[in-house]
KEKE-3310 file (N, C-alpha, C; in steps of 0.2 Angstrom, whole numbers, plus 5000, padded with zeros to 4 digits):
npx = (4852:4857:4866:4875:4881:4888:4893:4898:4906:4916:4922:4926:4935:4945:4950:4962:4971:4965:4964:4977:4977:4977:4968:4958:4954:4949:4938:4931:4927:4919:4909:4903:4899:4890:4880:4876:4870:4860:4852:4848:4841:4832:4831:4830:4840:4846:4848:4859:4875:4880:4868:4862:4871:4871:4858:4859:4868:4881:4899:4908:4920:4931:4931:4931:4944:4951:4948:4955)
npy = (5048:5034:5024:5031:5039:5029:5018:5023:5034:5029:5021:5030:5038:5029:5024:5026:5019:5006:5004:5000:4987:4969:4961:4953:4957:4970:4966:4960:4971:4977:4969:4970:4984:4982:4974:4983:4993:4985:4984:4997:5001:4991:4982:4968:4952:4949:4961:4971:4977:4989:4996:4996:5004:5016:5020:5023:5033:5032:5029:5015:5004:5002:5013:5024:5023:5026:5039:5046)
npz = (5343:5350:5346:5338:5347:5355:5348:5335:5339:5346:5336:5327:5335:5338:5326:5320:5327:5326:5313:5308:5310:5308:5294:5298:5310:5307:5299:5309:5317:5307:5306:5319:5318:5308:5314:5324:5315:5310:5321:5324:5312:5310:5300:5289:5290:5278:5272:5262:5268:5264:5262:5274:5281:5274:5277:5290:5289:5290:5288:5282:5291:5284:5276:5285:5289:5278:5276:5284)
capx = (4853:4861:4871:4880:4885:4891:4897:4902:4911:4922:4925:4929:4940:4951:4951:4969:4974:4962:4965:4983:4977:4976:4962:4953:4952:4945:4932:4927:4924:4914:4903:4900:4896:4884:4875:4873:4866:4854:4847:4845:4837:4827:4830:4831:4847:4849:4849:4866:4878:4880:4861:4861:4876:4868:4852:4861:4872:4888:4904:4911:4926:4937:4930:4933:4951:4953:4947:4960)
capy = (5041:5031:5020:5036:5041:5024:5014:5027:5039:5025:5019:5036:5040:5024:5021:5026:5013:5000:5004:4997:4980:4964:4962:4949:4962:4975:4962:4959:4978:4979:4964:4974:4990:4980:4972:4989:4996:4981:4985:5004:5001:4985:4978:4960:4950:4948:4967:4972:4981:4996:4999:4998:5010:5022:5022:5026:5039:5030:5026:5008:5004:5004:5020:5028:5023:5029:5046:5049)
capz = (5341:5355:5342:5335:5353:5358:5343:5330:5342:5348:5330:5324:5339:5338:5320:5318:5330:5323:5305:5306:5312:5303:5291:5301:5315:5304:5298:5316:5318:5302:5308:5325:5315:5304:5319:5327:5310:5309:5327:5323:5306:5311:5294:5288:5291:5272:5269:5262:5273:5262:5263:5282:5283:5271:5280:5296:5288:5293:5284:5284:5295:5279:5273:5290:5289:5272:5276:5289)
cpx = (4858:4867:4877:4884:4890:4896:4901:4907:4917:4926:4929:4935:4946:4952:4958:4973:4971:4963:4972:4983:4977:4969:4956:4950:4947:4938:4928:4924:4919:4908:4899:4896:4889:4878:4872:4868:4859:4849:4844:4840:4831:4825:4832:4838:4850:4850:4857:4869:4878:4873:4860:4865:4873:4862:4853:4865:4879:4892:4906:4917:4932:4937:4932:4941:4954:4953:4951:4965)
cpy = (5038:5027:5025:5038:5035:5020:5018:5032:5035:5023:5025:5038:5036:5021:5021:5021:5006:4999:5000:4990:4975:4964:4958:4953:4967:4972:4962:4966:4979:4975:4968:4980:4988:4978:4978:4993:4992:4983:4992:5004:4996:4982:4971:4958:4950:4955:4968:4977:4988:5000:5001:5004:5017:5025:5026:5032:5038:5028:5019:5009:5006:5011:5025:5028:5026:5036:5050:5054)
cpz = (5346:5351:5340:5341:5355:5353:5338:5333:5344:5342:5327:5328:5338:5332:5318:5321:5327:5316:5303:5308:5307:5300:5294:5307:5313:5302:5304:5318:5313:5304:5314:5323:5312:5309:5322:5322:5309:5315:5326:5317:5306:5304:5294:5288:5284:5268:5268:5266:5271:5262:5270:5283:5280:5274:5287:5295:5290:5287:5287:5288:5290:5277:5279:5291:5283:5272:5281:5286)
residu = (MET:LEU:ALA:ASP:GLY:ILE:ILE:MET:SER:LYS:LEU:SER:TYR:LEU:ILE:SER:LEU:TRP:GLY:GLY:CYS:GLU:LYS:TYR:LEU:ILE:ARG:SER:LEU:GLN:VAL:ILE:GLN:SER:LYS:ALA:ALA:ARG:VAL:VAL:THR:LYS:LEU:ASP:TRP:TYR:THR:PRO:THR:HIS:VAL:LEU:LEU:SER:GLN:CYS:GLY:TRP:LEU:SER:VAL:HIS:GLN:LEU:TYR:ILE:THR:LEU)
# end
């Protein structure tokens, strides 16, 4: 899965840096992750984010930061 290699590896590697950012920046990262999940799963725009992430097997940006 190309998205795992590009998107999630960067998020996981730099989450300690991005995790301390303002909430609006974390929200922006979550939007990018959700868009990548929509491309991977090819699901509808109205599909909830948690469904997209679970189908990809990804944690949300907030969950990545919490698991540090």
